[in-house]
C-alpha positions as a Markdown table, in Angstrom:
| # | Residue | x | y | z |
|---|---|---|---|---|
| 1 | Met | 89.0 | 119.7 | 102.4 |
| 2 | Thr | 88.4 | 122.6 | 104.3 |
| 3 | Asp | 86.0 | 122.0 | 107.2 |
| 4 | Tyr | 82.4 | 123.6 | 107.1 |
| 5 | Glu | 82.3 | 126.7 | 109.1 |
| 6 | Leu | 79.0 | 127.6 | 110.9 |
| 7 | Lys | 79.0 | 131.3 | 110.2 |
| 8 | Asp | 76.5 | 134.1 | 110.3 |
| 9 | Ile | 74.4 | 132.6 | 112.8 |
| 10 | Asp | 72.3 | 134.9 | 114.9 |
| 11 | Pro | 73.2 | 135.1 | 118.1 |
| 12 | Glu | 69.3 | 135.5 | 119.1 |
| 13 | Asp | 68.7 | 132.4 | 117.2 |
| 14 | Met | 71.6 | 130.2 | 118.6 |
| 15 | Asp | 70.0 | 131.4 | 122.1 |
| 16 | Glu | 67.0 | 129.7 | 120.7 |
| 17 | Ile | 68.2 | 126.7 | 120.0 |
| 18 | Leu | 70.2 | 126.0 | 123.1 |
| 19 | Thr | 67.1 | 127.0 | 124.9 |
| 20 | Lys | 65.3 | 124.0 | 122.8 |
| 21 | Val | 68.3 | 121.8 | 123.8 |
| 22 | Glu | 67.9 | 122.6 | 127.4 |
| 23 | Trp | 64.3 | 121.8 | 127.4 |
| 24 | Ser | 64.3 | 118.7 | 125.2 |
| 25 | Phe | 67.2 | 117.0 | 127.5 |
| 26 | Asn | 66.5 | 118.8 | 130.9 |
| 27 | Ile | 69.6 | 120.6 | 131.4 |
| 28 | Arg | 70.9 | 124.1 | 131.9 |
| 29 | Phe | 73.4 | 126.1 | 130.6 |
| 30 | Val | 75.2 | 128.8 | 132.7 |
| 31 | Ser | 76.6 | 132.0 | 131.3 |
| 32 | Asn | 79.6 | 131.6 | 128.9 |
| 33 | Glu | 79.5 | 127.8 | 129.8 |
| 34 | Leu | 79.8 | 126.8 | 126.4 |
| 35 | Ala | 82.5 | 129.7 | 125.2 |
| 36 | His | 85.4 | 126.8 | 124.8 |
| 37 | Ile | 83.2 | 125.0 | 122.3 |
| 38 | Arg | 84.9 | 125.1 | 118.4 |
| 39 | Thr | 83.1 | 122.6 | 116.5 |
| 40 | Phe | 79.7 | 120.8 | 116.1 |
| 41 | Gly | 81.5 | 117.5 | 117.3 |
| 42 | Glu | 82.6 | 119.3 | 120.6 |
| 43 | Leu | 78.8 | 120.4 | 121.3 |
| 44 | Cys | 77.5 | 117.3 | 120.9 |
| 45 | Asp | 80.2 | 115.4 | 123.4 |
| 46 | Tyr | 80.0 | 118.0 | 125.9 |
| 47 | Ile | 76.1 | 117.8 | 126.0 |
| 48 | Thr | 75.8 | 114.1 | 125.9 |
| 49 | Ala | 78.6 | 114.4 | 128.9 |
| 50 | Lys | 76.3 | 116.9 | 130.3 |
| 51 | Ile | 73.0 | 114.7 | 130.6 |
| 52 | Pro | 73.2 | 113.3 | 134.4 |
| 53 | Leu | 71.0 | 110.3 | 133.3 |
| 54 | Asp | 71.7 | 106.4 | 132.9 |
| 55 | His | 72.4 | 105.3 | 129.3 |
| 56 | Ser | 70.3 | 102.7 | 127.6 |
| 57 | Ser | 70.2 | 101.7 | 124.2 |
| 58 | Ser | 66.4 | 101.8 | 123.8 |
| 59 | Cys | 65.1 | 103.9 | 120.6 |
| 60 | Thr | 63.4 | 106.7 | 121.3 |
| 61 | Ser | 62.0 | 107.6 | 118.2 |
| 62 | Gln | 59.9 | 104.6 | 118.5 |
| 63 | Gln | 59.1 | 105.0 | 121.8 |
| 64 | Ala | 57.8 | 108.3 | 120.8 |
| 65 | Phe | 55.6 | 106.8 | 118.4 |
| 66 | Tyr | 54.0 | 104.1 | 120.8 |
| 67 | Lys | 53.5 | 107.2 | 123.3 |
| 68 | Leu | 51.6 | 109.3 | 120.6 |
| 69 | Arg | 49.7 | 106.3 | 119.2 |
| 70 | Lys | 48.6 | 105.5 | 122.8 |
| 71 | Ala | 47.5 | 109.3 | 123.2 |
| 72 | Phe | 45.5 | 109.0 | 120.0 |
| 73 | Ser | 43.6 | 105.9 | 120.9 |
| 74 | Asp | 42.9 | 106.9 | 124.3 |
| 75 | Thr | 41.4 | 110.6 | 122.9 |
| 76 | Leu | 39.8 | 109.2 | 119.8 |
| 77 | Pro | 37.3 | 106.3 | 119.3 |
| 78 | Leu | 40.2 | 104.5 | 117.3 |
| 79 | Asp | 42.1 | 101.5 | 117.9 |
| 80 | Ser | 45.8 | 101.6 | 118.1 |
| 81 | Gly | 46.5 | 99.2 | 115.3 |
| 82 | His | 44.8 | 101.4 | 112.7 |
| 83 | Ile | 47.8 | 104.3 | 113.5 |
| 84 | Ala | 50.9 | 104.1 | 111.5 |
| 85 | Pro | 53.8 | 106.5 | 111.2 |
| 86 | Ala | 52.3 | 107.1 | 107.4 |
| 87 | Thr | 48.9 | 107.8 | 109.0 |
| 88 | Leu | 47.7 | 111.2 | 107.7 |
| 89 | Leu | 47.0 | 113.9 | 110.6 |
| 90 | Thr | 43.9 | 115.3 | 108.7 |
| 91 | Asp | 42.3 | 111.5 | 108.6 |
| 92 | Leu | 42.8 | 111.5 | 112.8 |
| 93 | Leu | 42.0 | 115.5 | 113.0 |
| 94 | Pro | 39.2 | 116.6 | 111.1 |
| 95 | Arg | 39.1 | 120.3 | 111.1 |
| 96 | Gln | 36.0 | 120.3 | 113.3 |
| 97 | Asn | 36.9 | 120.4 | 117.2 |
| 98 | Arg | 40.7 | 119.8 | 116.0 |
| 99 | Glu | 41.9 | 122.1 | 118.6 |
| 100 | Gln | 40.1 | 120.6 | 121.4 |
| 101 | Thr | 41.0 | 117.3 | 120.5 |
| 102 | Val | 44.7 | 118.2 | 120.1 |
| 103 | Gln | 44.8 | 120.1 | 123.6 |
| 104 | Lys | 43.4 | 116.6 | 124.8 |
| 105 | Ile | 46.0 | 114.4 | 123.3 |
| 106 | Glu | 48.6 | 117.0 | 124.7 |
| 107 | His | 47.1 | 116.3 | 128.1 |
| 108 | Ser | 47.6 | 112.6 | 127.7 |
| 109 | Leu | 51.1 | 113.2 | 126.8 |
| 110 | Gly | 51.8 | 115.5 | 129.4 |
| 111 | Phe | 53.8 | 118.0 | 126.9 |
| 112 | Arg | 52.8 | 120.3 | 124.2 |
| 113 | Leu | 52.9 | 119.4 | 120.4 |
| 114 | Asn | 52.6 | 123.0 | 119.0 |
| 115 | Leu | 51.1 | 121.1 | 116.2 |
| 116 | Leu | 48.5 | 124.1 | 115.2 |
| 117 | Ser | 49.5 | 127.3 | 113.3 |
| 118 | Ile | 47.6 | 130.6 | 111.7 |
| 119 | Pro | 47.0 | 129.9 | 108.2 |
| 120 | Gly | 49.5 | 131.3 | 105.9 |
| 121 | Trp | 47.4 | 133.5 | 103.9 |
| 122 | Leu | 45.9 | 135.3 | 107.1 |
| 123 | Ser | 49.3 | 135.6 | 108.6 |
| 124 | Ala | 50.7 | 137.4 | 105.7 |
| 125 | Ile | 47.5 | 139.7 | 105.6 |
| 126 | Leu | 48.0 | 140.5 | 109.5 |
| 127 | Gly | 51.4 | 141.1 | 108.9 |
| 128 | Leu | 50.8 | 143.5 | 106.0 |
| 129 | Ser | 48.2 | 145.7 | 108.1 |
| 130 | Phe | 50.6 | 146.2 | 110.8 |
| 131 | Leu | 53.4 | 147.5 | 108.3 |
| 132 | Ile | 50.5 | 149.8 | 106.9 |
| 133 | Ser | 49.8 | 150.8 | 110.5 |
| 134 | Ile | 53.3 | 151.9 | 111.1 |
| 135 | Ala | 53.1 | 153.9 | 107.7 |
| 136 | Gly | 50.3 | 155.6 | 109.4 |
| 137 | Phe | 52.5 | 157.1 | 111.8 |
| 138 | Phe | 53.7 | 159.5 | 109.1 |
| 139 | Ile | 50.1 | 160.5 | 108.6 |
| 140 | Ser | 49.0 | 160.9 | 111.8 |
| 141 | Trp | 50.0 | 159.2 | 115.1 |
| 142 | Gln | 46.7 | 158.8 | 115.9 |
| 143 | Val | 45.8 | 156.8 | 112.7 |
| 144 | Gly | 49.1 | 154.9 | 113.6 |
| 145 | Val | 48.0 | 154.0 | 116.8 |
| 146 | Ala | 44.6 | 153.0 | 116.1 |
| 147 | Gly | 45.9 | 150.9 | 113.0 |
| 148 | Met | 48.7 | 149.2 | 115.3 |
| 149 | Ala | 46.1 | 148.5 | 118.0 |
| 150 | Leu | 43.6 | 146.7 | 115.4 |
| 151 | Ser | 46.5 | 145.0 | 114.0 |
| 152 | Ile | 47.7 | 143.5 | 117.6 |
| 153 | Leu | 44.0 | 142.6 | 118.3 |
| 154 | Gly | 43.8 | 141.0 | 115.0 |
| 155 | Phe | 46.8 | 139.2 | 115.9 |
| 156 | Arg | 45.2 | 137.9 | 119.3 |
| 157 | Leu | 42.0 | 137.0 | 117.7 |
| 158 | Ala | 43.9 | 134.9 | 115.0 |
| 159 | Asp | 45.8 | 133.1 | 117.7 |
| 160 | Arg | 42.5 | 132.3 | 119.6 |
| 161 | Phe | 40.2 | 131.4 | 117.0 |
| 162 | Ala | 42.1 | 130.9 | 113.6 |
| 163 | Ser | 45.1 | 128.5 | 114.9 |
| 164 | Asn | 43.7 | 125.4 | 113.0 |
| 165 | Thr | 46.2 | 124.8 | 110.4 |
| 166 | Leu | 48.4 | 121.6 | 111.0 |
| 167 | Gln | 52.0 | 122.1 | 110.5 |
| 168 | Leu | 52.9 | 118.5 | 110.0 |
| 169 | Lys | 51.3 | 116.0 | 107.6 |
| 170 | Thr | 51.8 | 112.3 | 109.3 |
| 171 | Val | 51.8 | 110.7 | 112.8 |
| 172 | Gly | 55.7 | 109.8 | 112.1 |
| 173 | Gln | 56.5 | 113.4 | 111.5 |
| 174 | Val | 54.9 | 114.2 | 114.9 |
| 175 | Ala | 56.9 | 111.3 | 116.6 |
| 176 | Lys | 60.1 | 112.8 | 115.1 |
| 177 | Lys | 59.2 | 116.4 | 116.4 |
| 178 | Met | 58.7 | 114.7 | 120.2 |
| 179 | Thr | 62.1 | 113.0 | 119.8 |
| 180 | Arg | 63.6 | 116.3 | 118.7 |
| 181 | Glu | 61.8 | 119.0 | 120.9 |
| 182 | Asp | 60.7 | 116.6 | 124.0 |
| 183 | Tyr | 63.5 | 114.2 | 123.9 |
| 184 | Leu | 63.2 | 112.7 | 127.8 |
| 185 | Arg | 59.3 | 113.4 | 127.8 |
| 186 | Ser | 59.1 | 110.9 | 124.5 |
| 187 | Arg | 60.9 | 108.0 | 126.1 |
| 188 | Arg | 59.3 | 105.2 | 128.1 |
| 189 | Asn | 61.6 | 105.8 | 130.9 |
| 190 | Pro | 62.4 | 109.6 | 131.4 |
| 191 | His | 65.1 | 108.9 | 133.9 |
| 192 | Thr | 67.4 | 107.0 | 130.9 |
| 193 | Phe | 68.9 | 108.4 | 127.7 |
| 194 | Asn | 70.4 | 106.9 | 124.8 |
| 195 | Arg | 73.6 | 108.6 | 124.5 |
| 196 | Asp | 74.3 | 107.3 | 120.7 |
| 197 | Glu | 71.2 | 109.7 | 119.9 |
| 198 | Val | 72.1 | 112.9 | 121.2 |
| 199 | Ser | 74.2 | 113.8 | 118.5 |
| 200 | Lys | 71.3 | 113.0 | 115.8 |
| 201 | Val | 69.0 | 114.9 | 117.8 |
| 202 | Leu | 71.1 | 118.0 | 118.2 |
| 203 | Thr | 71.6 | 117.5 | 114.3 |
| 204 | Glu | 67.6 | 117.8 | 113.7 |
| 205 | Leu | 67.6 | 120.7 | 116.3 |
| 206 | Phe | 70.0 | 122.9 | 114.7 |
| 207 | Ser | 69.2 | 122.0 | 110.7 |
| 208 | Thr | 65.5 | 122.6 | 111.9 |
| 209 | Gly | 65.7 | 125.6 | 113.8 |
| 210 | Leu | 68.6 | 127.6 | 111.8 |
| 211 | Asp | 68.0 | 126.0 | 108.3 |
| 212 | Leu | 70.9 | 124.6 | 108.0 |
| 213 | Asp | 71.8 | 121.6 | 105.8 |
| 214 | Lys | 72.1 | 118.3 | 107.9 |
| 215 | Ala | 75.3 | 117.2 | 105.8 |
| 216 | Asp | 77.1 | 120.6 | 106.7 |
| 217 | Leu | 76.8 | 119.4 | 110.4 |
| 218 | Thr | 79.5 | 117.4 | 110.6 |
| 219 | Arg | 81.6 | 116.8 | 113.6 |
| 220 | Glu | 84.3 | 118.9 | 112.3 |
| 221 | Ala | 82.1 | 122.1 | 111.4 |
| 222 | Arg | 83.3 | 125.0 | 113.3 |
| 223 | Phe | 81.7 | 127.8 | 114.8 |
| 224 | Val | 83.0 | 131.0 | 113.7 |
């Protein structure tokens, strides 16, 4: 059977994923440090060896859920026993004051969750207006500049006042996101890591960030 090839990956997308890896595991890559890596398995092994922390077999996703549950119960008038992985975020975060509540939860955790976004329909309208403003340059540069300025202002206002749509549905999904994007910060002891979890976290980061099928991210999958 032919090994799967991880090809046609945009270099900028790869850089973005590696930046997320650096943030999640609190490591840094220097220029061309990964040039010798040929397979996904080699990448997993290299990153595992690079993390300068003691090994602990404790489960990070479980710890992430407990930390998140505590942050919710500390912020909301709600007993932690009523919060489960399947609990809907809409039940905990009603639209009114949602942004402020999320900020308080993030403050309790000590890092951002990035749970809120601009509604898809509004983002589409603003994107269309931006394209129309570009087309306006062919009519008059004044029209184009004015249209582009209004579009940029619209994006900024939307980001400030309309970023209220939840990207995820359940508490469990948020805990999974925490484990993927803020691995060490999600652990009870951020000075340890579970070396057996690194490959799984990297698989999650690559599949989510590059829209790849997890089944294709085998140890033998080759970067080309």
